C-alpha angles and dihedrals in degrees: 000000000000084000090082112047097128107032136053085018098164095055090042089055094049090050093050095047093242107175103174126037125201110216119185111219097237089058088061088074094061120107092251111039121180094269095168091075125092113217111249104163137359127210135176104290100003147040129220111224131190113232104238087200091055114144114191116247111273113039140160138238137212096203139041137196129190123258087240091065095048091046090053091063100037094098092050109097093198091063117090096216096179088055090051089052091052091052098044133024106238113219138173118268093245090057096053097089087058102038092046088067089070106022132050118233112264137208133225106247131187125232097018113183106247094207097056093041094050090047088053091055092047091058096087113021136148112276092212137026127179122172134185138165092287099051132283142276128217142168127221140179109213120204090203143355102292146140114273115211126210124185095231127113117273089238125170087230093067123091117184128207133193113201088342098308118113114247136189118268112216121203108243139172095019101310104346129109139264130171131193114247128182123230115282140042116330141172111224125198131184114189120190129208115170112245110262094017091114092047089045094054091046093052091045092051089048092049087049093053091047089050093052091046093049089047091049094049091046093051091047090051091051092049090049090050092052093056 
């Protein structure tokens, strides 16, 4: 999603579950200010605004499209890609046989109304979301078996759990994450361990042991030489 930092911002903010927007006051003089924010607090030099299109982290879809369809329009400046990703969950071709059991195939449409699309995404969302440096936890009440989307990177370091049981993380919406969740109330957890961290710790411990052994042997040799 790094492809869209400076255009289609209101749809991008909604897709990424951005709740508060920091707007520097000199930027308010630009031709296209972030008018989708409601002023909450003002400070010297900037305002904090609440995104009126905010969608809580962890929401569901009714339709999907393939990544290939989205990638075909990425270079077309007239296509609002973040809006297309709000209307349809984009998934890899190899995941379509599974996802299509729960979502209908969607279509890329021009001039989608942001208000109605955002309201659709707000229909089923996580009721709580708490994050820290090791991942996040959330709770959700699913109205049916469906995919649950989170705007966090689909990184190999993440492991997802539903009610304590590991579950597969699907890459969705061009590098973000979705999991399958059955109907009903569920506790969700994503834990994060950077790739290579365990191996790095093991190598560091091995090096420490070798250093201690070498130091001990060197000291032993010095003591024997003094005798």
